[in-house]
C-alpha positions, 0 to 999 in steps of 0.5 A, a space after each residue: 481469540 488470542 491470535 486475533 488480539 495479537 494481530 490487532 496489537 501488532 497492526 496498532 503498534 506499527 501504526 503508532 510507530 508510523 504516527 510517532 515518526 510523522 509527528 517528530 516534524 510538524 509541518 503546515 497542515 496540508 503538508 502533514 496531510 500529504 505526509 500522513 496520507 502517503 505513509 499510511 497509504 503504504 501501510 494499509 495497502 501492505 495490509 490489504 495485499 497481505 490479508 487478501 493472500 491469506 484469506 483462509 488463515 485470516 477467516 480462521 482467526 477473525 471469522 467469516 466477516 473477515 472479508 469485510 476487514 480486507 475490504 475496509 483495509 483496501 478502501 482505507 489504503 486507496 482513499 489515503 493513496 488518493 489523498 496523498 497526491 491531491 494534498 500535494 497538488 494543492 501544496 504545489 498548486 499544480 496538477 502536473 503531479 498526476 502525470 507520470 515521468 518515465 525519463 530520465 531513470 532517476 526521475 522516474 524512480 523518484 516519482 514512481 508513485 505516479 505510475 503506481 497510482 494508476 496501476 492500483 486504480 486498474 487493479 482495484 477496478 478489476 477487483 470491483 468489477 470481477 464478475 465481468 472479468 470472470 477468471 482473468 480479473 485476478 491477473 489484473 488485480 496482481 498489478 498491486 504487486 508492481 505498484 507496491 514496489 513502485 510506491 516503496 521506491 518512491 517513498 524510499 528515495 524522496 519520502 521525508 519521513 524515511 530518514 529514521 532507522 526504524 521507518 527504514 526497517 519497517 519499510 524494507 520489511 514490508 516490501 520484502 514480505 510482499 515480494 516473498 508472498 508474490 514469489 511463494 504464492 504466484 511463482 513457486 505455488 501458483 495453483 494454490 493461489 488460484 
């Protein structure tokens, strides 16, 4: 029970830091929605990936109903990830922001959120329709990892709220945790993650 509340406190505390940094620069309502959706999409996708890789440990802390918590985190992350470009498209009055740019390299990296958007949609579809994919669905679901890396690069290069040292530290820590989980669970010990 104590571990459960410690985790809830940590997750809430980090969310509060993100909200505090977000509110340091008040923009027009649409820009605030765009920024908030982008920041919290990154955070909730991070939590969804983390929780999916440590399902057994999380069940011990939260009980059998934890799978619902994972699904809520994933839904929230995906919803915010959809809201972010939609709000930006309304801001710019253009749907061109949904079109990935692959060249030149710097532009691809700055706009890496665009291909990440499609990778996550494919990964989520594999999870949702996993009964049809049988055992192969997990390999497709792992597209969340490169997508998360692309989101990190995109937000790091052009994210307006990442000027703060605390946000940079949070973003790098989350990216390193996801990279370490992938290496540990899918390269060093791949059988244990099956």
